[in-house]
C-alpha positions in Angstrom: -12.6 -72.4 75.7 -13.1 -68.7 75.3 -9.8 -68.2 77.2 -8.0 -70.7 74.9 -9.3 -69.0 71.7 -8.3 -65.5 73.0 -4.9 -66.6 73.9 -4.3 -68.3 70.4 -5.4 -65.1 68.7 -3.0 -63.1 70.7 -0.1 -65.2 70.0 -0.9 -65.3 66.2 -1.1 -61.5 66.1 2.2 -61.2 67.9 3.9 -63.5 65.4 2.5 -61.5 62.6 3.7 -58.2 64.0 7.2 -59.6 64.5 7.4 -61.0 61.0 6.3 -57.7 59.4 8.9 -55.8 61.5 11.6 -58.2 60.6 10.7 -57.9 56.8 10.9 -54.2 57.0 14.5 -54.4 58.4 15.7 -56.8 55.5 17.9 -55.0 52.8 16.3 -54.5 49.4 18.3 -56.2 46.6 19.3 -54.1 43.6 17.7 -55.0 40.3 19.7 -57.3 38.1 21.4 -55.2 35.2 22.3 -56.7 31.9 26.1 -56.9 31.1 26.8 -54.5 28.2 27.6 -56.3 24.9 31.2 -55.9 23.7 31.7 -53.3 20.9 33.9 -54.4 18.0 37.0 -52.4 17.2 39.3 -52.4 14.2 42.3 -51.4 16.1 45.1 -54.1 15.5 47.3 -55.5 12.8 46.7 -58.1 10.0 48.4 -60.2 7.4 46.7 -61.8 4.4 46.5 -62.6 0.7 44.7 -61.5 -2.4 43.8 -62.5 -5.9 42.1 -60.6 -8.8 42.6 -59.1 -12.2 44.3 -56.1 -13.6 44.7 -54.1 -16.8 47.3 -51.6 -17.9 47.0 -49.0 -20.6 50.3 -48.4 -22.6 51.0 -45.6 -24.8 54.1 -45.9 -26.9 55.3 -42.7 -28.4 58.2 -42.5 -30.9 59.5 -39.7 -33.1 57.0 -40.2 -36.0 53.9 -41.2 -34.1 53.1 -44.1 -31.8 50.7 -46.9 -30.7 48.9 -48.1 -27.7 47.6 -51.4 -26.3 46.2 -52.9 -23.1 48.1 -55.4 -21.1 45.7 -57.5 -19.0 45.8 -60.7 -16.9 45.8 -62.2 -13.3 47.3 -60.8 -10.1 47.9 -62.4 -6.7 50.0 -61.7 -3.7 49.9 -60.7 0.0 49.5 -57.7 2.3 50.4 -56.6 5.8 49.2 -53.6 7.8 47.9 -52.0 10.9 44.7 -50.1 11.8 43.7 -47.7 14.8 40.1 -46.9 15.4 38.9 -43.8 17.3 35.1 -43.3 17.3 33.9 -44.6 13.9 37.0 -43.5 12.1 39.8 -45.9 11.3 43.4 -44.8 10.4 45.9 -47.4 8.9 49.0 -48.1 6.8 49.5 -51.1 4.6 52.2 -52.6 2.4 51.1 -54.9 -0.5 53.0 -57.0 -3.1 51.4 -58.7 -6.1 52.7 -61.2 -8.6 51.3 -60.3 -12.0 50.9 -61.7 -15.5 49.6 -58.8 -17.6 50.5 -59.0 -21.2 49.5 -57.1 -24.4 50.8 -56.1 -27.8 50.1 -54.1 -30.9 51.4 -53.4 -34.4 53.0 -50.0 -34.9 51.0 -48.4 -37.7 54.1 -46.4 -38.9 56.1 -49.7 -39.2 53.7 -52.5 -39.9 56.4 -55.2 -39.6 57.1 -54.2 -36.0 55.1 -55.7 -33.1 55.4 -53.9 -29.7 54.8 -56.0 -26.6 54.5 -55.2 -22.8 54.6 -57.6 -19.8 54.1 -56.7 -16.2 55.7 -59.3 -13.7 55.4 -57.7 -10.2 54.0 -54.6 -8.6 53.6 -53.2 -5.1 52.2 -50.3 -3.0 52.8 -48.6 0.3 49.7 -46.7 1.3 47.8 -45.0 4.1 44.3 -45.9 4.7 41.2 -43.9 6.0 38.2 -45.8 6.9 34.7 -45.4 8.3 33.5 -48.3 10.5 29.9 -49.5 11.0 30.5 -52.3 13.6 32.2 -55.1 11.6 31.9 -53.3 8.2 34.7 -50.9 7.1 34.4 -48.6 4.1 37.8 -47.1 3.2 40.0 -45.2 0.8 43.7 -45.5 0.4 46.6 -43.7 -1.3 50.4 -43.6 -1.5 53.4 -44.8 -3.5 53.5 -47.6 -6.1 56.2 -49.5 -8.1 56.1 -51.9 -11.0 58.5 -54.4 -12.6 58.0 -54.9 -16.3 59.5 -55.7 -19.7 59.1 -54.2 -23.1 60.3 -55.7 -26.5 59.9 -55.1 -30.2 59.9 -57.8 -33.0 60.7 -56.6 -36.6 59.9 -59.2 -39.3 61.3 -57.0 -42.1 64.8 -58.4 -41.4 65.5 -61.9 -42.5 64.6 -64.3 -39.7 63.2 -61.4 -37.6 65.0 -59.2 -35.2 64.0 -59.1 -31.5 64.8 -55.8 -29.5 64.5 -56.0 -25.8 64.5 -53.1 -23.2 65.3 -55.6 -20.5 63.6 -55.8 -17.1 62.7 -52.3 -15.8 61.3 -51.0 -12.4 59.2 -47.9 -12.4 57.8 -45.7 -9.6 54.5 -43.9 -9.4 51.5 -43.3 -7.2 48.2 -45.1 -6.4 44.8 -44.5 -5.0 42.0 -46.9 -4.3 38.8 -47.7 -2.3 37.4 -50.8 -0.8 35.1 -52.5 1.6 36.1 -55.0 4.4 34.1 -57.1 6.7 35.0 -59.2 9.7 33.0 -62.4 9.5 34.6 -64.4 12.3 37.0 -63.9 15.2 40.2 -62.6 13.8 39.2 -63.1 10.2 38.0 -60.5 7.6 37.3 -60.5 3.9 37.7 -57.5 1.4 37.1 -56.3 -2.1 39.2 -53.5 -3.4 39.9 -51.3 -6.5 43.2 -49.7 -7.2 44.4 -47.1 -9.8 48.3 -46.8 -10.4 50.0 -44.0 -12.5 53.6 -44.4 -13.6 53.8 -41.5 -16.0 56.0 -41.6 -19.1 59.6 -42.8 -19.4 62.1 -43.2 -22.1 63.4 -46.8 -22.9 66.4 -48.0 -24.9 65.9 -51.2 -27.0 68.9 -53.4 -27.9 69.4 -56.4 -30.2 71.9 -58.5 -28.3 71.9 -61.4 -30.7 72.9 -59.3 -33.8 74.9 -56.7 -31.8 72.6 -54.0 -33.2 72.9 -50.8 -31.3 69.0 -50.7 -31.4 66.9 -47.6 -30.8 65.1 -45.7 -28.1 61.4 -45.0 -27.6 61.1 -41.4 -26.1 58.1 -42.2 -24.0 56.0 -45.2 -22.8 53.1 -44.0 -20.7 51.4 -46.4 -18.4 48.5 -46.6 -16.0 47.3 -49.7 -14.1 43.9 -50.6 -12.8 43.2 -53.7 -10.5 40.3 -55.3 -8.8 40.9 -57.9 -6.1 39.4 -59.8 -3.3 41.4 -60.6 -0.1 41.4 -62.4 3.1 43.1 -61.1 6.3 44.1 -62.6 9.6 43.9 -60.0 12.3 45.3 -59.8 15.8 45.5 -57.2 18.6 41.9 -56.0 18.2 40.5 -54.6 21.4 36.9 -54.9 22.7 35.4 -52.0 24.6 32.1 -51.8 26.6 29.6 -48.9 27.1 29.6 -47.6 30.7 26.2 -46.7 32.0 
């Protein structure tokens, strides 16, 4: 019995030594590392629409004085553009077109029988954008060129039946600056809120009475600035995703 017990112990000890030696020779697995989360980038292009309100300040100046009024109403339209992000800075360009229904009028204090009216039908801008991105939120400013399509007319009730003088449809060119905030809330979709200021300076306009063949008159200067606030929705494509290398 003593021989059998000693033999069993020797065999068990041999197996333990072999097992320890084998375990020491086995390769050690590297620790599992988490996959870096993708970082959002604003690089890409977009197309979208917007709606909001606008108000335009009009100063009419004639040879003996002048008047002013505000033309306000609704605007709606579309925009298209592209962005490029490097670091947290975003550089872009955008073209925007808005249908507008901004109307206003006032009575000329020098000629109380005359009512002067303004109506803006369309406007557009071509701008550059500079933004600062915080993940999916973009704060930006913009600036560039602007144009507006509008009409001016005057009604004089001093003449029997009233006389209507029309300057016709005019296109004016100016400049614009603005600022806004945009947020990407879903894959390829972003929403924004934006303010724009547009300045078109002062121009001379000729008013004619086509019905009565009246040669009409001219207004030496109509000065105009437009303000607008709008919300928009963009569909974006071409955005890249990057990962942090460790």
